[in-house]
C-alpha positions in Angstrom: 127.2 183.1 91.0 127.6 179.0 89.9 127.5 178.3 86.2 124.5 175.9 85.7 123.4 173.7 82.4 120.3 176.1 82.1 123.8 178.7 81.2 125.3 176.4 79.0 121.8 175.3 77.3 120.9 179.2 76.5 124.9 179.9 75.3 124.7 176.7 73.0 121.3 177.1 71.8 120.3 174.0 72.2 118.0 172.5 75.3 118.9 171.4 78.6 118.0 167.8 77.7 120.8 167.8 74.8 123.2 169.3 77.4 123.1 166.4 79.5 123.1 163.7 76.6 126.5 165.6 75.3 128.1 165.8 79.4 127.0 162.1 79.7 128.5 161.3 76.5 125.5 159.5 75.2 124.7 158.9 71.6 122.1 160.2 69.1 123.9 163.9 69.4 125.1 165.5 66.0 128.5 166.1 65.8 127.7 170.0 65.1 125.8 170.1 68.3 128.2 167.9 70.6 130.6 170.7 69.3 128.9 173.8 70.2 127.7 172.4 73.8 131.1 171.2 74.1 132.4 174.8 73.2 129.9 176.5 75.7 131.3 174.4 78.6 134.8 175.3 78.0 134.2 178.9 77.4 131.8 179.2 80.8 133.7 176.9 82.7 131.0 174.8 83.8 131.6 171.9 85.9 128.5 169.5 86.0 128.2 168.0 89.6 128.5 164.6 90.2 126.0 164.2 92.8 123.3 165.5 90.7 124.1 163.6 87.5 124.1 160.7 89.6 120.8 161.7 90.8 119.5 162.1 87.6 120.8 158.7 86.1 122.0 155.5 87.0 125.7 156.1 86.8 128.1 157.2 89.5 130.3 159.1 87.1 133.4 157.4 88.9 135.5 154.3 87.3 138.3 152.6 89.5 141.6 151.6 88.1 142.9 148.2 90.4 146.3 148.3 90.4 149.3 146.0 91.6 152.5 146.6 90.4 155.9 147.0 91.7 157.2 149.9 89.4 156.2 153.7 90.5 156.9 154.7 86.7 153.9 152.6 85.7 151.4 153.3 88.2 152.4 157.1 87.5 151.6 156.6 83.7 148.6 154.4 84.5 146.9 156.5 86.6 147.9 160.0 84.4 146.8 158.3 80.8 143.6 157.4 82.8 143.0 160.3 84.5 143.7 162.6 80.7 140.8 160.8 79.4 138.0 161.2 82.2 138.6 164.8 82.3 136.8 165.0 79.1 133.8 163.6 80.9 134.0 165.1 83.5 134.6 161.6 85.7 136.9 161.1 88.5 138.9 158.0 88.6 139.3 155.8 91.6 143.0 154.3 92.4 142.7 151.3 94.1 145.9 149.3 95.2 145.7 145.9 96.1 147.8 142.7 96.9 147.6 140.3 94.5 148.6 137.9 97.0 145.8 138.8 99.6 143.2 136.1 100.4 140.9 139.5 101.3 141.0 140.8 97.2 137.4 139.8 96.4 135.7 140.9 99.2 137.6 144.4 98.6 136.6 144.5 95.6 133.2 144.0 96.2 133.3 146.6 98.7 134.7 149.0 96.7 132.0 148.3 94.2 129.0 148.3 96.8 131.0 151.5 98.7 131.2 153.7 95.4 128.8 152.1 92.8 131.1 152.8 90.2 130.4 152.9 86.5 133.5 150.4 86.0 136.9 149.2 87.0 140.3 149.1 84.8 142.4 146.1 86.0 146.0 145.8 85.2 147.9 142.4 85.4 148.1 140.0 87.2 144.3 140.8 88.5 143.1 141.0 84.4 143.4 137.3 84.1 142.2 136.6 87.7 139.4 134.1 87.0 137.6 134.7 90.4 138.0 138.2 89.8 136.4 138.3 86.4 133.4 135.7 87.3 132.5 137.9 90.1 132.7 141.3 88.0 130.6 139.3 85.2 128.0 138.3 88.2 127.3 141.4 89.7 127.0 143.1 86.5 130.1 145.6 86.4 131.5 146.6 83.3 135.6 145.8 83.4 138.4 146.7 80.8 141.4 144.7 80.9 145.2 146.0 80.1 147.6 143.6 79.0 145.3 140.1 79.6 146.6 136.7 78.5 143.5 135.0 77.9 141.1 135.4 75.4 139.4 138.1 73.7 135.9 137.1 74.7 136.3 137.9 78.0 135.9 141.0 77.8 137.6 144.6 76.2 141.1 145.0 76.4 144.0 147.1 75.3 147.6 145.7 74.9 150.9 145.3 72.8 152.3 142.5 71.3 154.7 141.3 74.0 156.0 138.6 72.1 156.7 140.2 69.0 158.3 143.4 71.3 160.5 140.6 73.0 161.5 138.9 69.8 162.6 142.4 68.0 165.4 143.1 71.0 166.3 139.9 71.2 166.9 140.1 67.2 168.6 143.6 67.8 171.4 141.5 70.4 171.7 138.6 67.8 172.2 140.9 65.2 174.9 143.1 67.2 176.8 138.7 67.5 175.6 138.1 70.9 174.4 134.1 70.9 174.5 133.9 74.7 171.7 136.3 76.2 170.4 135.7 79.5 166.7 136.4 79.9 165.5 138.0 83.0 161.8 137.3 83.2 158.9 138.9 85.1 157.1 137.3 87.7 155.1 134.2 86.5 151.9 135.5 87.7 151.9 138.5 85.1 150.8 137.3 81.4 153.1 139.4 80.2 156.1 137.3 81.6 155.5 134.6 79.8 154.6 136.1 76.6 158.0 138.2 76.6 159.8 134.9 77.0 158.5 133.2 74.3 159.4 136.3 72.0 163.1 135.9 73.4 163.0 131.7 72.7 161.1 133.0 69.2 164.2 134.6 67.9 166.7 132.8 69.5 165.3 129.7 67.0 165.2 132.6 63.9 169.0 132.5 64.2 169.4 128.4 65.2 170.8 129.5 68.9 169.9 126.9 71.1 167.4 127.9 73.8 170.0 127.2 77.3 167.1 127.7 80.1 170.5 128.0 82.3 170.3 131.4 81.1 166.6 132.3 81.8 165.9 133.7 85.5 162.8 134.6 87.1 162.2 138.2 88.4 159.5 140.4 90.4 159.8 143.2 87.7 161.5 145.3 89.9 165.1 146.4 90.7 166.3 144.3 93.7 165.2 140.8 91.4 166.8 142.5 88.4 170.2 142.8 90.3 170.1 139.5 92.1 168.7 137.5 88.9 172.3 139.0 86.8 174.5 138.0 90.0 173.4 134.3 89.2 173.8 134.8 85.1 177.3 136.5 85.4 178.5 133.6 87.7 177.7 130.4 85.4 180.8 129.2 84.0 180.2 130.6 80.7 178.2 133.8 81.2 176.2 135.9 79.0 177.6 138.7 76.4 174.3 140.1 76.8 171.2 140.0 79.4 168.0 141.0 78.5 165.2 142.2 81.2 161.4 142.5 80.6 161.7 145.5 82.4 163.5 148.1 82.7 163.6 148.6 86.9 165.3 145.0 86.5 167.7 146.2 83.8 168.9 148.9 86.2 169.6 146.4 88.6 171.5 144.1 86.3 173.4 147.5 85.2 174.2 148.0 88.9 175.4 144.1 89.2 177.5 144.8 86.3 179.1 148.3 87.6 180.2 146.5 90.7 181.7 143.7 89.3 183.6 146.2 87.2 182.4 145.0 84.2 182.0 147.8 81.3 178.8 148.2 79.7 178.4 147.8 76.9 182.0 147.0 75.9 181.8 143.5 77.8 178.6 143.1 78.6 174.8 144.6 76.4 172.2 145.2 78.7 168.5 145.8 77.7 164.9 146.5 79.3 161.7 146.9 78.6 158.7 149.6 79.0 161.5 152.9 78.2 160.9 154.5 81.8 162.0 157.9 82.1 164.9 155.8 84.4 166.1 154.4 81.3 167.5 157.5 80.5 169.0 158.8 83.9 171.5 155.5 84.4 174.1 155.1 82.7 174.8 154.1 80.1 171.2 154.8 78.9 169.3 151.6 78.2 168.3 150.3 75.3 164.8 149.5 75.7 161.3 148.8 74.2 159.2 151.8 74.1 155.7 150.3 75.5 153.1 153.0 75.5 151.9 152.5 79.1 150.0 156.2 79.4 148.0 155.9 75.9 147.1 152.0 76.7 145.5 153.6 79.9 143.9 156.3 78.2 142.4 153.8 75.6 141.4 151.5 78.6 139.4 154.5 79.7 138.0 155.3 76.6 136.5 151.8 76.3 135.4 151.7 79.6 133.3 155.2 79.0 132.3 154.4 75.4 128.4 153.6 75.0 127.5 150.0 75.8 126.4 148.4 72.1 124.5 145.0 72.4 125.7 141.9 71.5 128.7 143.6 70.2 132.2 141.9 70.6 134.4 143.0 73.2 136.7 145.6 71.7 140.6 144.9 71.4 142.9 147.8 71.0 146.5 146.3 70.1 148.8 149.9 70.7 152.2 149.8 68.8 155.8 149.3 70.6 159.0 151.0 69.3 162.7 149.2 70.1 164.6 152.3 71.2 168.4 151.8 70.6 170.6 153.6 73.4 174.3 153.2 74.9 173.7 150.1 76.5 174.1 147.6 74.4 177.1 147.1 71.3 178.8 144.7 69.5 179.8 141.7 71.3 183.6 141.8 72.5 186.0 140.9 70.1 183.7 141.6 67.1 184.4 145.2 66.7 
């Protein structure tokens, strides 16, 4: 027979109303009582009916991820982190891909909200900084959390890393290896993270009195092909760089392929570094030195913010997560200094 909320109430020794409060993650339930209910739910393998919960209140117990990113790894990690958090509250995640250049973006989002009555949205770059989207959701009273935004914290809760500091740390690593001509492959201009990482690169150069050379900076699109193309342009310069720092591992892998095709030894003749620490970073040869961005944890924390009880007049919470420099075999001392 199907386990019901009455069974959970009986086993945990609390009222049905208290069980409902725990299942809905409401406040004013003691920690000991909450733990007892959760233990009963686990022991009985109770799965609350989403439809019944929706009818009992004003929630749909669904949230949506709005994501447009050329990296399958990024999308997978985002979905995994959100799903991990949703499972704890019995909430369903809807993944909604979108085209940032589509003129129908606002209509598609409105249609999603009207059709599913989602309890909130998680917005990833670049839509997390789209003023029309933010205005639409505010007018509709739809909760949202932004991942890696570039605009002010007053616009809503967010999770992020310090992209500028992370890029500065990677650039400093290359400078310590003796590199002075460091090529930089930026991400797509529509992403706030692209400008943030470029600022970090420039800041690190200035600390070592290395002049910023615009010729050493090329835009990419956070994908393999754009990284390969940008690296080709950099390596065709009259005085090519001795190191290339790409704003994503996908672009770094593209740069690595361009170097291999030209017969350049990495890192003996050219150092290459990435950003993200995707699984691919450890599979390419040589394995990539990169910045570890906790993508899954950022997604988990974004879902946690979205599912948390709303505090009246409380400022939008901003959760900054740590990054890490991961040094592998793709970077080494500048040629001639070994």
